[in-house]
C-alpha positions in Angstrom: 76.9 -60.0 -39.4 79.1 -61.7 -42.1 79.5 -65.2 -42.5 82.9 -66.2 -43.8 82.6 -68.5 -47.0 84.5 -71.0 -45.3 81.7 -71.0 -42.7 78.9 -71.3 -45.0 78.5 -75.0 -45.3 78.1 -75.1 -41.6 75.6 -72.8 -41.7 73.6 -74.6 -44.8 73.3 -77.7 -42.6 71.8 -75.8 -39.9 68.2 -76.9 -38.8 66.4 -74.2 -40.5 68.5 -74.6 -43.7 67.8 -78.1 -43.6 64.3 -77.9 -44.8 63.5 -77.8 -48.9 63.0 -74.7 -50.2 59.3 -73.6 -50.3 57.5 -73.7 -53.8 56.0 -70.8 -55.3 52.8 -72.2 -54.8 53.4 -72.3 -51.1 54.8 -68.6 -50.9 52.2 -67.1 -53.2 49.5 -68.7 -50.6 46.6 -65.7 -49.8 46.7 -67.4 -46.3 50.4 -66.3 -45.8 50.1 -62.7 -47.8 46.8 -60.9 -48.6 48.6 -59.6 -51.6 47.9 -62.7 -53.3 44.2 -63.1 -52.3 41.6 -62.2 -54.8 40.0 -58.7 -54.2 36.6 -60.4 -54.1 37.8 -62.0 -50.9 37.8 -58.8 -49.1 35.0 -56.8 -47.5 33.6 -53.9 -49.2 32.5 -50.5 -48.1 35.3 -49.2 -45.9 35.6 -52.8 -43.9 39.2 -53.4 -44.8 42.0 -51.1 -43.5 45.4 -51.4 -45.1 48.3 -49.8 -43.0 51.7 -49.1 -44.6 54.6 -47.3 -42.9 57.7 -46.0 -44.8 60.4 -48.0 -43.2 58.5 -51.8 -43.4 59.9 -54.1 -45.4 56.5 -54.9 -46.6 55.5 -51.2 -47.2 55.3 -51.8 -50.9 52.9 -55.0 -50.6 50.7 -53.0 -48.5 50.8 -50.2 -51.2 49.9 -52.7 -53.9 47.2 -54.4 -51.9 45.3 -51.0 -51.3 45.3 -50.2 -54.9 44.5 -53.4 -56.1 41.5 -53.2 -53.8 40.5 -49.7 -54.5 40.6 -50.5 -58.4 38.0 -53.6 -57.6 35.8 -51.1 -56.3 36.2 -52.5 -52.6 36.7 -49.2 -50.9 39.6 -50.2 -48.5 40.6 -47.5 -45.9 44.4 -46.8 -46.7 46.6 -45.7 -44.1 50.3 -44.7 -45.0 52.6 -43.2 -42.1 56.1 -41.9 -43.2 59.1 -41.8 -41.1 58.4 -44.9 -38.9 59.0 -48.6 -39.5 57.4 -51.9 -38.5 55.9 -52.0 -34.9 56.3 -48.3 -34.3 53.1 -47.8 -32.5 54.2 -50.3 -29.7 57.6 -48.4 -29.2 56.4 -44.8 -29.0 55.8 -43.0 -26.1 52.9 -41.2 -24.9 52.6 -37.6 -25.5 54.9 -37.6 -28.5 54.0 -36.9 -32.2 54.2 -40.5 -33.0 51.8 -41.5 -30.2 49.3 -38.9 -31.6 49.6 -40.6 -34.9 49.3 -43.8 -33.3 46.1 -43.1 -31.6 44.7 -41.4 -34.9 45.5 -44.9 -36.9 44.0 -47.0 -33.9 41.1 -44.6 -34.0 40.6 -45.6 -37.8 41.0 -49.2 -37.3 38.2 -49.2 -34.4 36.0 -47.5 -37.3 36.8 -50.1 -39.4 35.8 -52.5 -37.1 32.6 -51.1 -36.0 31.3 -50.8 -39.8 32.2 -54.5 -40.3 30.3 -55.3 -37.2 27.2 -53.3 -38.2 27.3 -55.2 -41.6 26.9 -58.4 -39.8 24.2 -57.6 -37.3 
């Protein structure tokens, strides 16, 4: 959708755009994105999973978080899936190759959760 320049003033006055722009401090809050959290805040020993998919706008953030955690010795379980986008796992049909990949990914997630539960018992 393209908004003509003449209509831009109406759009700027729309409710969502009438709020003040957030500050960098707000946008870099680790509660909004794990990218801004200290690696020490993540559990180690394979109890953190970072899943990134090729056509997700957050793919590079996911890769970066995984890399930073690995460099900090946190041992994350990193999963990279090609040729899919955000939400692909709920959109694929059973019996397809995507469904097979989805099931493998969720199996890894279950393993990460089990490791996390064992460490807290």
